[in-house]
N, C-alpha and C positions, 0 to 999 in steps of 0.2 A: 784504576791501572794507576799504581804509585808511580812516585819520579821523585829525584832529589833537584833542590830546587838551591840557587843561591844568589843572594844580594849584592850588586858589586857598586862601589861607586867610579867612575872613569874620567880620566882627565881632571887628576888630582892628586897629591899624596896622601890628603888630608879626610878624615871619616866625614860623613854628612855633607862633604863638597860635591863638586862636579856635578858631572849625569849618571842618578842612577840606571841599571838595570836589574831586571828580573833573568835569571837563565835556569831554566826548566831544563831537565837531563832523561828524558825517559828510556825505557829499557827498549822499547821499539815504537813504532810509528805513532803518528795521534793523528783524528781526522782534522779536518781546519776547523768544523765547530767546535771542536773541545781546546784545541788550539786559541783558538779567540775566546773561548769562554775562561781559560785560565788568566788569558792577557789582560781580559776588563777586570777580574777578579787583583791580580796584581795591582793594575790603576797605574802602570809607569806608562814614562813615554814610550818604553819598547820592554817587551821582553821575548827573550830570545829563545828557541827550541833546539838542542843540539842532539842528533841521534847517531851512535857510532855506523859506520858503514865498513863493509870487507871486498866490496864490489862483486858481490857473487848474488844477490839478489835482483831479482827482475821487476818489471813494471814501471810507472812512472809518479810518481808522490812528488814529483819538483823535489824533491832533498839531491837528485843526482845519483850516481852509480858507482864510484870509484870509492876507492880508501880513503881514510878518512874520517871526514865528520858530517853528517848533513846539517843546512843551518838555515832556518827561515826567523822571520824579526814580525810581532804583532805590534801595535799599538793597541789601546784598550776597545778602537773600531772598528781596525782593520790592518790587513798583511802588508808590510810597505815592500819596496822595491829596494831598499839597502839601508843599514843602518852601523854607521859605523861605531859609537861606542858601546852596542850591546854585542858585535862583533870581538872588542878585545875582552868586553865581560867574558866571553865565550871562551876566550883561548885561556885567562885566566882558570875559569872553572875546571875545562879540563886537564889543565896543569894541576893543581889544587887538588883534584879529585883523584888521580893518579887513573885518570882515562888515557893519560899519554904523559910519557917521560917527560922530566922537567925541562930538557937540553934541545926537544926533539919540534922542530914547526909543527905548526898546528893547520890542517889542510882542511879547511870548509867549502863544502861543495853548495852551491846557492842557485836558486830557480831563474834567478835575472841577470847575475853579476857574474857568473861562472866560478873559476877558482880563485877565493882568497887564503895567504898565508899568512899567517901569524907565526911571527917570530919572538924572540926576548932582546932588548936591545938594552943592556943592562940591567935598570930597575924598571924601565918600563916596556911596552909591548908594542913593537910594529906591527901594521898589517898591510900589504898591499892591496891596492885597490886600483879599478878601473878610474882614471881623471875624468873630471866631466867638466869641460871646460862650457862657461855660458858665454853665449852667441848674443851680441848687441840687438836687444830690441826698444821698440819703444815704450813707453810709461805705460800701463795697462790702466785704462778709464778707472778713477776712483782710488787708486794707490795713492798719490798725495795727499788727499784728501786723509788716510786712513792714518799715515806717517807724520801728519800736520808738518811735514815738510816737504821742498822740491828734492827731488834723487838727482844728482850729479848725474848718475850714469845709470843702465838696468840692462841686464843678460837674463835669457834661459839660458835652462839645460833640461834632462828630463825627469831632474829630482826638484826642483824650486826655482823660485829667480833670484838673482842677485840683485841686492840694490845698493848702491854706494849712494852715501850723500857724506857730505860738505864735513862734516868733524867730529870725532870719537863725543863731544859733549852731543849730538846730535841722536847719536847710539843708544846713550847713557838714557837720555830722556824721554825716550817714546814712551806713549802708553797707548798699546796697540787695541781697540776694542775688536775682539773676536769677532761678532757678527760683522762689523763692518769690512771685515777684511775677508770674512769666508764670502761677502759678496763680489770681491774683485775675481776676475779671472788670472786668477794663480792657485796653484796646489799649496805653495807655500813661499815664505820669502826670507832670506839670507840676507839681511840689515849689514852696511860694512863701512867702516873708515877708517884711516891712518891713524897709527896708534900715538898717543901723544907721548906715551912711553917707551923709550929706545929699548927695553927689554923684546919691544912687542912686533912686529909688522905692523899688524893690525888686529882691529877690533871687532865684533859681530857681535846680533843678535837673531833668534831663529824662530819664527811664528806658523805656524801650520795648522790652524784650527778644524780646515776639513779632514784630516787627520785626527782629530780629536786631540790636540795638543797646543793649547793655547801660549807658551813660550816654553822650549826645549830647554835645558839649562846652557846643555854644554853639545853640539851637535857635530861626529866624526862625519857622516856623509855630508852637510854642507860645505865641509875645506875640502870636497874633493872636486866642487867649485868653486868655492874660494882664493884655493889655491895654486890655481892656473890664473885666476884674476887678478892677484896679486903680485905674482910671479912677473906676468907682462909690463904690471906698471913699475915694479921696482926693480928691473932685472935682476932676478934672486931664484935661486933654483931648493934654497934651503930657507924656509919661512918658519916664526912662531906666531899664532894667532892667540887672540886671548877672547875667549867669549863671556861676556861681560852683564850676562845672567846675576840673579841675587846669588846663585849659589856657586856661579863663577867656572872658568878652565881654563886651563892651557892647551893647546894643538901645537903639536910639533910635524912639519912637512916636507916630504925631498921629493920633488920631480923630476918621473926619469930614474934610470937613465934612458929605460926601457920608455917609447913613445906610447902615449896615450896611459901612461901608470902614475900613480902618486901611491906614495908611504904615510900614510896617517901613525904617529906614535902619540903614546899617553900612559900614564901611569894609572895602578888601578887598586882599589881598597876592596876587601869583601865584609861585609856588613851581617850578613846573617844566612845561617845556611837552614834548611828545613825539609819538609819530607811531605809530598800531596799525598794524601790518604785518602781524598774521592775520586 
């Protein structure tokens, strides 16, 4: 079965920066083994699979059964609960390929996070996500050794641990051994500190070796937890995060006004387009 594929860099206005995602747009459903094989072939932190829905078909394949688009996300090794940058990439893909009018909201139906709605925000793309505040927890055994630093505070949600450290220099200097981190009782870690640059509220880096991702360049889903974390500390509802990986990227967040929701916004640049022939 053929399918259109796009490569899109997200949370950046420059090509080859931000976080790359592949978006696969098959004409009909693919089974999970095929989606996983395609994601492994793409070998990016996430490949999104987007299938148009008209609400008329039955069954339960995990895509949802409403008008709009079914959306799932796969790393090279497994399906994930949520991916922010690949959702933004998916919105750009359905607009760019004419599957949806340029000014129409994109409604995505997901297995675990319900409906996600993407809209244009000037030149950027904004997505309404469920927020994921991290509850304070004790520092997991072995985590400080992996970081080479003592955390200021640690929180946990259903996606990852938020690990606050003393300053931006500590975040930038991290050299994480993925094998050591994989032995710590965490799914993934978003390491963060207040920003030294007044243009940003905080900085972060994200590591998820259990998901086949040593370091993710810019992680939208992490900011569903980082946004509430820093909103509480700074007393703000609008924040700007800078993920200081090698590629780097900027994530804009708005808390609420609906309880339990956060808007994640970022720019996106299409890098390549192709066709799956196998």
